[in-house]
N, C-alpha and C positions, 0 to 999 in steps of 0.2 A: 470422564474425560471432557475437557472444555474445547471450545472452538479455537481456531487459529485466525487471527486478523492480520491483514497486511495493509501497509500504506505506501502510496507513492507521494512522498512529501514534496510540496511545491511552495514557491514563494507566495503565491496568492491563494491557491486551493490545493487540496490534498485528496487524491483518490483513495477509496477504501474498499477492500475485498474481505470476504469472510468464508470460512468453511462451514459445512453442515456440522452438527454435533458429533458425527462419527468420523469427521475429518477425511471424507472421501471426495467431496466436490468443492472446488473453489469457485465462488461466484462474486461478481461485482455487487457491492452494497450501495454505495453512494459517493458523492463528492461533497466535501464541506470546505468552507473558507478556512484557511490554515490557522487563523486567529482563534477559531472555534474548535479546533481539533482536540485539544486536551479535554475540554468539557464534553465533547461528543463521545470520546473514548470512555471517560468516566461514567457517563450515563449508560452507554451500551454495556459496559462491564457490570454495572449494577443490576441489569435485567437479564443478561445472558452470561454464561460462564465462558470466559476467554482465558486460556492458559498462556498463549504465546502471541506476541506482537512482532510481526516481521516487518522490518523497515528497509526499504530500498537503499542501497549504498551507491550513490552516484559517483562514478569515476570517469576520468578522461581516458583516452586511448592508451596512454602510457602508464596506466594504473595509479595516476595521481588523483587525490580527492577533488571533486568538483567544488565550486565556490559555495554552493548551498550546504555543504557538509557542516560548516560552522553553525548554521541555523538548526540543522538536524541534531547536532550535539547538544545545543542549548535546550531544545525541545525534549530530548531523551533524559536530560538531567532533571527537568521539571516533572516529567512523567514518572521517573523513579521515586521522586519525593511524594507524588500524589498516589501512585499505585505501585508500591515497592514489590508486591508479590507477582506482578506481571513480568514474565520472562520476555526478554527482547532478543531477537535474532536479526542479523543483518544479511542481506543478499545483494550481490552485485546486480545493479539495475541497468547496466549499459545496454543500449538498443531496445529497451522495453517500449519506449514511445514509438519507435519505428515498427516494432512487432505489433503493437496495439493498433497502429494506423493501418497496417496491412490486414490485420484480423477484421477490422471494420470494413475494408474494401472487399475482402473475401466473403463477408457475411451478406453482401449485396445491399448494404445501406446506401442510400442516395448521397450525393455529394454534399448537400446541405446538412444532413444529419451527421456526416463524418466530420464536419467542421466544429461540431460541438466539443469543446475542449474538456468539459466536465466528463463526458462519456469516454473520451480518450484517457483521462486520468484514472477513471474507474477501471477500464480495461487494462491499463498499465499495472494497477495494483493487483488485479487478478493474475496477470502474468508473473508478477513478483511472488505472489502466494503460491502459484503452481510450481514455480522454480524451487521454492523452499520445500514444498511437499515432495517433489521429485528427488531432491537431495536427501531428505530425511528418511525416505523409504529404504 
């Protein structure tokens, strides 16, 4: 059984989270520039077994797709050509940034560290991954 990876796709950078091999714990992995995302996933999948990629699905309040959805669709098309065996799942990511921000506040991080957008994206990806794991159980 391979790991599950989740991404919080962004215009500039993308947060990435991963499960342990037993798929019990979701943990933040890193944040990468979005232009380097496909290469990062390719390299990671070459050294670790990853079965599922969970991609946040950004929607507006009235269930309409967000503007970045077009970019995500292009990325997923490229990903499918590069790694066709990788299953892709989508999870509604509404409010994950707010939840991630609150999680950082609740963790006791100082204000300066909470402003780190890379950390926020990584925590958002972890929330997306945990949401998928909760649904899949």
